[in-house]
N, C-alpha and C positions, 0 to 999 in steps of 0.2 A: 061551622061549629066553633063556639067560643073556647078559648083555652081552658077555662074553668070547667066547662062541660066535658071537654076531652079528658082532662085530668080525672074528673069524677067517673067517666066511662071506663078509663083504664083501671082506676081503683076498684070499682065494682066488679069488673071482669077478673081482676086478680083475686079478689076475695072469692068469687064464684068458682074459679079454677082450683083454688086451695081447698074449698069445701068439697068440691067434687072429687078431687084426688084423695082427700082424707076419707071420704065415704067409700070410695072404691077400694082403697087399701084395707079399710076396716072390714068391708064386706068379704074380702078374700080370707080373712082370719077368723071372724066370728061365725060360728055355724048357725044356720037358720033352722035347725031342727034339733031335737034332743040327741045328745051324743052319749052313747053307752060305751064307756071305755075303762072306768076305774075298777080296780079289784075290790072284792068284798073287804069290809073294814078290818077283818082279822089278818088280811094279807097286805093291807095298805099302810105300811110303815117302813121306816128306814131298815135297809138290809144290814145285818150285823156281821155277815161273813166277809170273806176275802172276795172283793168285787173287782172285776176287770170290765172296762167299757171300751168297745171298739167302734169307731165311727168310720163308715165306708163312704166312698164318693158316689157310687152308683147303685141303682136298684139291682142291676145284674150281679154285682159283687155281693149284695145282700142276699139275693136268691141263692147264690152258690154257697155262701157260708151258712145260711139257715136251712139248706137242703129242701127248699120248697119254693114254688113260684105262685104266690098269691098276689093278685094285682092290688089289693088294698094293704098289703103288708109293708110296714116301714121299719120293723125291728123284730128281733127275736131274742130269746135268752136260753142259756144252757145252765140250769141249776144242777148242782151235784147231789142228786137224790141218794146216791150210794153212800155218801159219808155224812148224811144228816144235814144237808144244805150248808156245808161249811164254806163252799166257794161257788161263785156264779160268774158267768160271762154274759154281758148284754151287748148285742150288736145292733147298732142303729145306723140308718142312712143319714147323711149329713143334713144339717138344719135347713139349708136352702130348699132341699127337696121336700122335706116335711112341711115347711111353710107354704110352698106352692099348693099343697094338698089341704091346707087349712089346719095343720097340726103344729104343735111345738115340741121341741126336744124334751122339755120338762114333762109334758103330758105322756109322751111315749115312754120316757124313762120311768115314770110312776107306774105305768101299766106293766112294763117288763120287770121292774123291781118286785111287783106283786108275784110274778112267776118265780123270782129268786127266793121269795119267802114261802114258796110251796103251793101257790095257786095253780091248779091244773090248767093245761093248755086248752081244755074245752070251755073255759071261761064261765064256770057256774057262779051265779050270784053277781055277775058283772053289774056295776052301778053307773048311773048317769052322772055327768059332770055337775058340779054344784055352782052356785053363783059366786063362790069364793075362788073359783079358778079363773085366772086372768088371761085374756088375750089383749095384746096392745098393737097399735098400728106401727108400721116400721119407723115412723117419726118419733114414737114414744119409747122405743127400745133403748136400753142403755148401750152406750157405744164405748169401744176401746179408744182412749185418747189418740188423736191422729199421729202425734210424734212417736208413740209406742208402736202403732201399726206400721208406720213407715220403717222403723228400726227392724221390726220382725220381718217385713217384706225383704229388706236388705239381707238379713240373715238367711232367709229361705233361698234367696237368689245366689247365695254364696259370696256376697260382697263383703269386703273387709269392714270391720267396725270403725 
């Protein structure tokens, strides 16, 4: 094989690998079916009360805090119905677990925020995702600058600054 042919082969193989990896990553994130998750319009707005968000590391911890074991559950909320929805706590499993299941923290937050706004847990009027809701591949996601991540990792490890 001539050097130019070898170079062309390597180039096309690299492009093919990149396209394949992009498609696979994208397929893991974009649902291939209608997804019914959004609250009705009257509950689908910013929560105005005192909101606490707790992110947990495991599904087991989520099940314990939410007091239920539903295999499709990735979050729950505790709205304060007794005081007119003045406060609410949302509990979500960490982003990496959500993404492995094809969800994003933003979508699950929007769903749970609807409950904080008074949407019942029986999900009446649940709506389908719209074309305005974005899923992006891992390569397209915004990243924390590497130097800041390294500094945060040092802080977490207890290293002096």
